[in-house]
N, C-alpha and C positions, 0 to 999 in steps of 0.2 A: 469617541470617534474611532473608527476602525480604518487602518491603512492596509492591512493584509489579512486574507483569509487563507487558512491552511486546512485542507480536507483529508480525511481518511478515505479509503476506498471501500473495503469490504464491509458491507452493512450500512454504509453511509452514502456514498455516491452510486454504489452498485450492489445488486443482490448477492449475498453470501454464496448462494448456490451457484451462481454463474462463475465465481472464482474457484470454488472447491471442485465443481464438476468439470468445468471447462479447462481451466489452466492446470489444476492439479491432475486431472484425468489424462490430459495430453502429455504432461510431464511423466507421470507414472508409467504410461504405456511405452514411452520412448527412451527412458533412462538406460536400460540395459544396452540397447544398441548404440546409443550415443557414447557411453563410457567405453564400449568395446572398439570404437573407432580409433582410439589411441591418439587423438588429436592433442596439440599443446593445451588447449582449454580443458579437455576431458582429463588429461594427465594431472593438471593442476588441481582440478576438483577432486580427483581420486586421492591425490596426496593429502589434501586438506581433510577429506573425509576419514582417511586412515588415522591421521593424527587426532582428530576430534573424537573419533570412536575408540581410540586406543587399540586399533587392530592394524599394526604396521605391515602385516602380510596379506591383507585383503586385496584380491584382484578385482577386475571389472565387475564380475558377477556378484561377488560379496559386497563391493562398494554400492552397486545398484540396490541390493537388498537393504543396506543400511539407510541409503537415501530414501528409498521407498518407506521404510519404517518411520523415519523422521517426517516424511510428507504425510503419512496416515495419522500421525500423532500431532501434527501441526507444530512441530519443533522448528523454531526460528533459527536454523543453523546456516551460517554463511555459505558453506559449499553447496548446500541444497538450493539456496536462493540464486547463487551464481549459475548453477546448472539449469535451473528452472528458467531464468532469464534468457539464456542462450538457446535452450530447446524451444521455448515458446516464441522466440523471435522468428524462427522458421515458420511456425504455425500462423502467426499474424501475417506474415508476408505471402504466404501461400493461399491465404483466404480461409484457412481451416479455423482460425480463431478470430473473435472480435471483442472489443471492449463493450460490455453491457452496462447500461446506466438506467437508473430510475427515471421515469419520464420528466419529473420536475427538475432534474439536475442540469441538463444542457441549457435551458432558458435562464435558469438562475445564474449559472456561471457566466453566461454571455452578458446578462444585465449588470452583474458586478464588475465584470471586466470593462464594460462600456462606461461604467460610472467612475473608472479610475482606480479600482482596487487592484492590488497585486494578489494573484492567486497561486497557491502552492499545494503540493501534494506530499503527505507524509504517511507511508505505508510500510508494513513489514516486508512486502514484496520488493524485489530489487528494483533500483531506479530504471533499469532497462525494461522490465516488465511494466512498470508504471507508465513510462513514456509510450510503449507500444499500446497499452490499454487505452490511452487517450488518443493516440494518433490513428489507431485502427478502430475507433468507436463505431459501433453500428449506427448508421444514419449520418456519418460524416465526422471528420477529425475535430477533436476539441483541444488539440495540442497547442494551438495558437493562443489559447486563453491562459495557458499555464506559464508562469514565470520560473518555476524550478521544482525539483523533486528531491525528496529526502527518504532514505531508507535506514536499516539498522546499521549498515556499515558507514554511512555518512553522518548520521545523527545520533545513533544509539538506540537503546530499547524504548518502547513507546510508554512504558510505565515508570520511567525514570525522568524526574524533573529536569535533570542536567541536559537531557536530549533537547528539551524545549528551549533551554537557555542557548544551546548551541545553534539551533535553527534561527532563533531571534537574532543572534549575532550575524549569521550568514544573510538573513534578510535585510538587516540594517534598520529594523523598526523597533520602537520601544515595546516591551512585552505587553503593556496594557493596551496597546493599539493593534494587537494581533488576536484574531478570532479563530479558534480551533473547533472544527466540527467532526464528531466521532460518535459511533454507536456504543463505545466501550466506556463504562463508568471509571475504570482504573486509569484509562488514558486521560480522561477529562480531569480526574483528580491531580495527575501529574502536571498537566498543563497549567492548572489553577496554582499549583505550588510554585510554578515558575513565573507567575504573575500575568498569565494570559487570560483572556475572556474565552468562555466556552459556551457551546450549545450542544446538547445531546440529540441524537437522531434515534427515535424509537419507531421504526418502521414496522408495519404489520408483517408477521411471519419471520422476522429476524430473531436471532437467538439471544441477544443480550438484553435483559430487562432494564428499564430505566431505574435510576437510583438517586435520591436526593443527595446534595442540595441543588443539583444542577437544573437548569431549565431544559426541558425536552420538547421537541416537535416531531411531527411525523413526515415532514416534507420541507424542502428548502424554501418553498414559497411562503412559509410561515415565519421566516427569519427576516426581519426588517432592519437592515443595517443603517437606516437613516435615523433610527431612534436609539436611545441609550439601551444597551443590552444589560 
């Protein structure tokens, strides 16, 4: 029996390209100007970037270059995620950005929610970005379906089984009654190590190939939560 479903975003609920091209592109373009504004948030991000990069003398331009390099290399750095969340929040609210979802995702989430399942999101993107992604979904908000969000700062790395232990504790459900959906085999391995149930998403055109021993499907409609997984 499943009490809660935790979903990844990139490659699972949403096309990887929509995240990399839209969110990353929007962030990349605006980073230099945002850091140069010298707001309290930008100053905090710059200080954290200097410390993490080992460049204590880096100014806004150098900081932007460091953050852009991390963005291009898909480095899961906390100051980058913070900056991205704040910058993209403006884009979502101006209408420049929207959460993009595979067509099968909204009806499945709605059906699971109606059936009484608690739904959560666990992504490497900041909680703020996750919340905006669902709230400003193209076609209408999905945020009312989601009970909570977890990211690297609140749960830990997605390939670390301890992160899934922490999420299970926050959700308040037994590990064996939580289902995790992700396109990344290493993340599925970590969740299984924590006692969770998992199903992998192998969507056409996405970069992560399926890997045994997990069960893989190519759409949410193929996941029947009424039967033993």
